[in-house]
N, C-alpha and C positions, 0 to 999 in steps of 0.2 A: 567384494568386501563391502558391507554396509557402509554408507557415509552420509555426514550432515552437510547437505547444500543450503548455500543461501542465495536466493534471487532477489536483486534487489535493484532499486530503479526510484522515481520520482513517481508522484501520481500521475496516473493516467497512461501509465507504459504498459500495461497489459499485464500484471503480475497476478491478479487473479483469474485471468482467461488462461495463462499458461499453467495455473494451477489445477483448474478445471480440465486442461487439455492432459495433464499427467494422469490425472484419476480418471478420464476416459480412457486412455490409452492400456494403462495397466487394467481397469475394469474389462477391457476387449480381450484381455489376455488370461483370464479369469483369476486375476489377482485381487487381494481385497483387502482394502484401505481403511485407516481412519482417520478422519477430517477434522480438524480444529480451527476455531477462528475466534475473535474478538472484537465488537463493536465494529461488525459489517455495516454497511449502508443500506444493506436489505432487512437488516433487525437481527433480532437474537437468534443463535443457531442457524446462520444462514453463512454462504460464501458466495457471493455474487460477482458477477462481471458486469462492466457498463456496458457489454453487447447484448445485456439481458438473459444469459445465462446464470442458474442458480442452483444449488444443491444444500441438502442438510449439513449442519455440522456441529459439532460439540462446541457450547460456548465455554470459553475459558475464563475466569477471574484471576483477582491477585493471589487466592489461596491453591487455584489448582496446581495438582504435582501429576506431571505427565507421566515421570517412572511410575509411580505407583498406580496411577489409573490404567497405564497400558499393561504393567506386570499383572495387576488384577484379572486384567480381562483376558489376557492368556493364560494365566492359571484357571480361570473358569472354563476354558474350552472354546473360547471365542477366537476364530481365527485373525490374523492382522499381518499382513506383507510389507506394508508400506506407510509412513504416517505424513499428511500433508498438514501445514500449519500456517494459516493465512494472518496477515496483519500481525506479523511477529514483532514488528516495532514496539507492540504496545506490552510484548511481555516484559517481567522482569528477569535481570541478570540471573538471577538463581534460577527460573524455569527454562533458561537457554541451557544452563548446565545439566537440566534434568533431560533436555533433548539430547545432549552429547551422552549421556548415558544411558539413555533406548539405544542408540547406535552401537554403543561400545558393550552393552551387558546384554540387551534383549536380541541385537543382531539386526535390528529393522534398520531400512533406511528411512530418514526425515528429510524433508523437502519444505524448508522454510521460505516465507514470501514476505517481503516487508519494505515499507520506505526507509531510507537509511538514515536521512536527517530531516529535523521538523522545520517550522517556518521559520525560526532563528538560525537555521544552517548549522543545528546543533545535533549531535548524534542522539538517537534514542538509544535508552539502555539495553533494550533487547537488541538493536542492531549492531551497537558497539561490541556486545558480546558474542554475537553470531560471527563478525569479522575476526575476533579474536581466535573462536574455537572452531570455526567451519572447517570441513575439509576442502571445500569448495565453494568460491563466492563467484557467482557469475552478475554482471549488469546487464539488463534487458536490452537488446538491441532495437527493439521498437521504440523510435524516439517521440517522445512525446515533444510539441513545439510550444515556445513562447509566442504571445499575440504579434510579435515582429517577424515571425517565421524561423527564427534560430531555435536552435536545440535547447530545450528546458531542461535545466539541472537543478534547479532550486523550486521547494514548495512554498507558495506564499498564502498567508492568512489573511482573509478581507473580512471587513465588517462595514456594511453600509456603503460597501463599494470601494474603500479606502484599505489600503495594506497595511496592518498592525505588525508589530516586532514585539511585542509585549503581552504576557498572559500565559494561561497554563499550558502546560507543554500538549496535553492531550484533550482537544475538544473535538467531538465526533462531528462531521461534516462530510461535502464533497464539492467537486467542481462542478460548475454551472447552476451553484445554486442563486435564486435571486440577490439582488444588490443590497437588500434590507436584512438578509439573513448572515450568519456566520458561514462563511466559504472558503474555499479554497481556490486557488489558481496555479498553475505551473509557469515559471519564468526562467530565462535566460540569467545568467549571472549578473550581468550589465544592468538590467531591469530591475533584477531584485535588488541590487545595492543603491539604485535611485528609487526604490519603492513606486515604480511604474506599472502600475497593472493596466489591462485592457481598456477600463473604463476610465482610468485617468488620463491615458494616452488619447482616448476620445475627445475629453474634455479640453485637454491641450492644444489641440487641432483647432484653430477658428474655421467656423464653416464657412466656405467662400459663396457669396451672394451673388447671383447673376446679374451683369450689368442691365440697367434699365435701358430700355429702348426709347427712344424720341418719339413723342404723340406723333399719329399719322394726321395729315391734313384733312 
């Protein structure tokens, strides 16, 4: 039976890598899929992994209709055995409903990948609707780590190296950006609550100065 599967986790836990692996495995068995993404770090019309893997994808915007697009492609004779949707957290609730329609009415497996919560620890609309509708929800087992070494469970947005908790829900960025840019960092719950990023943790620890040696006669 076809299913709507949602693979979720924090940033840096391998969601896009798994999406590319699923595409590779099915392609190796002669299956053909359609890949969709939105606001990928590599630019428009791309699905990319931090490991350096990248493939072409159909860029999605707010007006995109998944069911209408796929139904038209199939009616035109194009083959499609499965669907991959990356950055699914940026989709609207209605677009998630369309993905469910793709499964139920067109008989295609849909594999959606996305972050569950934003930098304020609130559910993205797309992720919320996926949790409500998906046949299967899987939290990825590749653990991203906080700077302290604990499992990272929260996404933090940083500006000039400082964690922020206000602003637009969607601001495209990535982990590892220079401190002067808008970036993101994964943190454990304790350090997210304390708003302590790796940069602020470094500045909070005083640098130990070596003891001065007595002058030699």
